[in-house]
C-alpha positions in Angstrom: 130.8 87.9 137.9 128.9 88.9 134.6 126.3 91.6 134.5 123.7 88.7 133.4 124.8 86.4 136.0 124.1 89.0 138.7 120.6 89.1 137.2 120.0 85.9 137.1 121.2 85.3 140.8 118.3 88.1 141.9 115.9 86.4 139.6 116.3 83.1 141.6 116.4 85.1 144.7 112.9 86.5 143.9 111.6 83.3 142.6 113.4 80.5 143.5 115.4 78.2 141.3 115.0 78.5 137.4 114.5 75.6 134.6 117.5 75.1 132.2 115.4 76.5 129.5 115.0 79.6 130.7 118.4 79.9 131.5 119.5 79.3 127.9 117.1 81.7 126.9 118.3 84.4 129.4 122.0 83.8 128.6 121.4 83.7 124.9 118.6 86.5 124.1 118.6 88.6 127.0 117.9 92.1 125.4 120.5 93.7 127.3 123.2 91.3 128.2 122.2 88.0 126.0 125.0 86.7 124.4 123.6 86.9 120.4 122.3 90.6 121.4 125.9 92.4 121.8 128.2 90.7 119.9 129.4 89.1 116.3 130.5 85.7 117.6 132.0 84.5 114.3 135.4 83.5 113.1 139.0 83.6 114.5 137.9 86.8 116.7 134.9 85.1 117.7 133.5 82.0 119.7 133.2 79.8 116.5 133.2 79.2 112.9 130.1 78.1 110.7 130.0 76.5 107.7 129.2 79.6 105.4 132.2 81.5 106.7 134.6 78.5 105.7 134.1 78.7 102.0 131.4 80.1 99.2 130.5 77.0 98.1 128.3 76.3 100.9 126.0 79.0 100.6 126.3 78.6 96.8 125.6 75.0 96.7 122.4 76.0 99.1 121.2 78.5 96.8 120.9 76.2 93.8 119.2 73.8 96.1 116.5 76.4 96.7 116.4 77.2 92.9 115.7 73.5 92.1 113.2 73.5 94.8 111.7 76.6 93.3 111.6 75.1 89.8 109.8 72.0 90.9 107.4 73.8 92.7 106.4 75.4 89.5 108.2 78.9 89.8 105.7 80.7 91.6 106.2 84.5 92.1 107.0 85.7 94.5 108.6 82.9 96.4 109.6 83.8 100.0 113.3 82.8 100.3 113.8 82.6 104.3 116.9 82.2 106.3 116.7 81.6 110.2 119.4 82.8 112.0 121.4 84.2 109.1 124.5 85.0 110.7 126.7 87.5 109.1 124.6 87.1 105.9 127.5 85.1 104.0 125.3 82.1 103.5 122.7 84.4 101.7 124.7 86.7 99.8 126.4 83.5 98.0 123.1 81.8 97.4 121.7 84.9 95.8 124.7 85.2 93.9 124.3 81.7 92.5 120.6 82.4 92.0 121.3 84.6 89.1 122.1 81.7 86.8 118.6 80.6 87.1 116.6 82.2 84.6 113.3 84.2 86.3 114.4 83.6 89.8 116.4 86.6 91.2 113.1 88.6 89.8 110.4 86.0 91.5 112.4 86.5 94.9 111.4 88.1 98.4 114.0 87.7 100.7 113.5 87.4 104.2 115.9 87.0 107.4 114.7 86.0 110.6 117.3 87.5 112.9 117.1 88.3 116.7 120.6 89.9 117.0 121.0 93.8 116.3 124.6 93.5 116.0 124.4 90.4 113.3 121.5 92.0 111.5 123.6 95.7 111.2 126.1 93.2 109.6 123.8 91.5 107.4 122.6 95.1 106.1 125.9 96.0 104.9 127.0 92.7 103.2 123.4 92.2 101.6 123.0 96.4 100.7 123.8 95.6 97.0 121.5 92.5 96.5 119.3 92.5 93.7 116.3 90.8 95.6 114.0 92.6 98.3 115.4 91.6 101.4 113.3 92.4 104.5 114.2 91.5 108.6 112.1 89.8 111.1 112.5 88.8 114.9 110.2 86.2 114.3 109.3 83.7 111.6 105.8 84.1 112.3 106.2 87.6 110.8 107.7 86.6 107.1 104.0 87.2 104.8 102.0 84.5 104.1 102.9 82.8 100.6 104.9 79.8 99.5 108.5 79.7 101.1 111.9 78.0 100.8 113.3 78.2 104.3 117.1 77.5 105.3 118.1 76.9 108.8 122.0 76.5 109.2 123.1 76.2 112.7 119.9 77.4 114.3 118.1 74.9 116.0 121.2 73.8 118.2 120.6 77.4 119.9 117.2 76.6 120.8 117.0 76.1 124.7 116.5 72.7 125.9 115.2 71.0 128.9 116.8 68.2 131.5 115.3 65.7 133.5 117.2 63.2 135.7 115.9 60.0 136.3 115.5 59.6 140.2 113.7 57.1 142.3 110.8 59.2 142.3 110.8 59.2 138.5 111.8 62.1 136.1 112.4 65.1 137.8 113.2 68.4 135.9 116.8 70.0 136.4 116.6 73.4 137.4 119.4 76.1 137.8 119.8 77.6 141.4 122.6 78.3 143.8 124.7 75.9 145.6 127.5 77.3 147.9 127.0 80.8 146.5 127.8 79.4 142.9 125.2 78.7 140.1 124.4 75.1 140.1 122.3 72.2 139.2 119.4 70.8 141.1 115.9 68.9 140.3 112.3 69.5 141.0 110.9 68.0 144.1 108.1 66.2 142.1 108.8 64.3 139.0 106.8 64.8 135.5 104.2 62.1 135.2 104.3 62.4 131.4 107.6 60.7 131.0 107.9 56.9 131.6 111.4 56.1 129.7 112.8 53.4 131.6 116.4 54.4 132.5 118.6 54.3 135.5 118.7 56.7 138.4 120.7 59.3 137.4 120.4 59.3 133.6 119.9 62.3 132.0 117.1 63.0 129.2 117.2 66.2 127.2 114.5 67.2 125.4 114.6 70.3 122.9 110.9 71.2 123.2 111.3 74.8 121.6 112.7 73.3 118.7 110.0 71.1 118.4 107.5 73.5 118.9 109.4 75.6 115.9 109.6 72.9 113.7 105.9 72.1 113.9 104.9 75.9 113.3 107.2 75.6 110.4 105.6 72.4 109.0 102.4 73.3 109.4 103.0 76.5 106.9 104.8 74.9 104.5 101.9 72.1 104.6 99.4 74.8 103.9 101.2 77.4 101.6 103.6 75.3 100.0 107.2 74.9 99.8 110.3 73.4 101.7 112.9 73.8 104.5 116.9 72.5 104.6 117.9 72.4 108.4 121.6 71.6 108.7 123.4 71.3 112.1 125.2 69.4 114.2 123.2 66.6 116.1 122.2 63.0 116.0 120.0 60.8 113.8 118.4 58.7 116.6 116.7 60.0 119.9 118.8 58.7 122.8 119.5 59.2 126.4 122.2 61.8 127.9 122.8 65.4 127.9 124.7 67.5 125.1 124.5 70.8 126.2 127.9 72.7 125.8 129.2 76.3 125.9 131.9 77.8 124.0 134.1 80.9 124.3 137.0 81.6 121.9 137.0 78.3 120.2 137.4 76.5 123.7 134.4 74.6 125.3 133.8 76.3 129.0 131.6 75.4 131.7 127.8 76.3 131.2 127.4 78.5 134.3 131.1 79.8 133.9 129.9 83.5 132.2 126.5 83.8 131.3 125.8 85.9 128.6 129.5 85.7 127.3 129.4 82.3 126.1 127.6 80.6 123.3 125.2 77.4 124.9 124.1 74.8 122.5 122.9 71.8 122.8 122.8 68.8 119.9 119.9 68.8 117.5 117.8 65.8 117.8 117.0 64.9 114.2 114.4 62.0 114.9 112.7 64.4 117.2 112.6 67.1 114.8 111.3 65.0 112.1 108.6 63.5 114.2 107.5 67.4 114.7 107.5 67.8 111.1 105.6 64.6 110.4 102.8 66.1 113.1 103.0 69.4 111.1 101.6 67.7 107.7 104.8 67.9 105.7 106.8 65.2 104.0 110.4 64.4 105.8 113.6 63.7 104.1 116.8 62.4 105.5 118.4 63.1 107.8 121.7 62.9 105.9 125.2 64.0 106.4 126.5 67.3 105.5 129.3 65.5 103.5 126.3 63.3 101.7 124.9 66.5 100.7 126.9 68.8 99.5 128.4 65.8 97.6 125.3 65.3 95.9 125.1 68.9 95.5 128.3 69.1 93.3 130.9 70.7 95.8 133.6 68.7 94.3 132.9 69.5 90.9 132.3 73.3 92.3 136.0 73.0 94.0 137.6 72.3 90.9 136.1 75.3 89.0 137.2 77.5 91.7 140.8 76.0 91.5 140.9 76.2 87.8 141.2 79.7 88.1 143.2 80.3 91.1 146.7 80.6 92.5 148.7 78.0 94.2 147.5 79.3 97.5 143.9 80.0 96.7 143.9 76.5 95.4 145.2 75.2 98.9 142.4 77.2 100.4 139.7 76.1 98.3 141.2 71.9 99.3 141.3 72.8 102.9 138.0 74.4 102.7 136.7 70.9 101.2 138.2 68.7 103.5 136.6 70.8 106.3 132.7 70.8 105.1 132.7 67.2 103.9 135.1 64.6 105.6 133.4 62.4 107.4 135.8 62.0 110.5 135.8 62.8 114.2 137.4 66.3 113.3 135.7 67.9 110.3 132.2 68.6 109.7 131.2 66.0 107.0 129.7 63.5 109.7 129.0 65.3 112.6 126.7 68.1 110.6 123.5 66.4 109.7 120.9 67.7 106.7 117.0 67.4 107.1 114.5 68.6 104.4 110.9 68.7 105.0 108.7 69.6 102.4 105.2 70.0 101.2 104.1 66.3 100.8 103.0 66.9 96.8 106.7 67.7 96.0 109.2 65.0 95.3 112.3 64.3 97.1 114.8 67.6 97.0 118.1 67.2 95.5 120.3 65.6 97.9 117.6 63.2 99.3 117.0 60.1 97.9 113.6 58.4 98.2 114.5 55.8 101.0 115.1 58.5 103.3 111.8 59.9 102.7 108.8 59.6 105.5 105.6 61.3 104.4 102.6 62.2 106.9 100.1 60.1 107.4 96.8 60.7 105.4 94.1 62.9 106.8 90.9 61.1 107.1 
């Protein structure tokens, strides 16, 4: 039994069953035993690998995406370049290197990293120690200073906690985490939630990323009032649907969500349609979603790969090809189709690079 499981059992004994949302918050961000608070989860020695760790091309292209947005905005100075959940800092390091080719951008940059993990923040400090732009760390996005901003969130929203509701003869009852036969297990509330009226068969699960929707709405209100854009890349689905996607990952293998609380990553697929609705409600234009493969192709990843291979050894060329395949191939194994990209922006800006006009929706006009 993990230390966090002992604490969760104590909470349940004292307060009764807890929501799945609270369980995920404790499992991921408990100040002492939370998954992200005490470890580096990335790479072969960790639990999963993200796109910035696969190839420098990913971060470079996102840096150039941000540069183009900055140019279209009229090159404001300073411009807040914000990354949510920056991992080891690899994406930002590659993005800042790419930004050097754009005259005036590095001098205008004011970089802000929003990171809850002290372990990862330490890794980011080490990697970005020689960055040419000033960098500030925050625990919350609300602490980023006011002003126009360009925000990048790669595999951030999938880690925000979700709620589950189960359709019963009485209605939609929220799923709770309690104890059964001395093991952590799911149960449901006795009273249904009267605000949910989705038709479904009994036993169906409805997954709601309320925390993600609230986060997006706040971010959208900032961009609508102060200017800027955000690029969200994550794995998920383009249409809201029924069913549960909660999963736990440990040592690159799927495990049961209650197996080792605090020692396994917990995520859920991002509902991009719901994120778009939350963004529009916040007053911004929504572009996409498009697949990660389509976005990276539009941003020039094939051309960048050829450039890297042109001055590489045979082993290095093979590594570039392998990374390219993993990032853009749209099949059931690689990231190109499973991962989606969504851009939200000040409605006065045109569609950002990688997003064509027929993928754009704008907020309703205010009277």
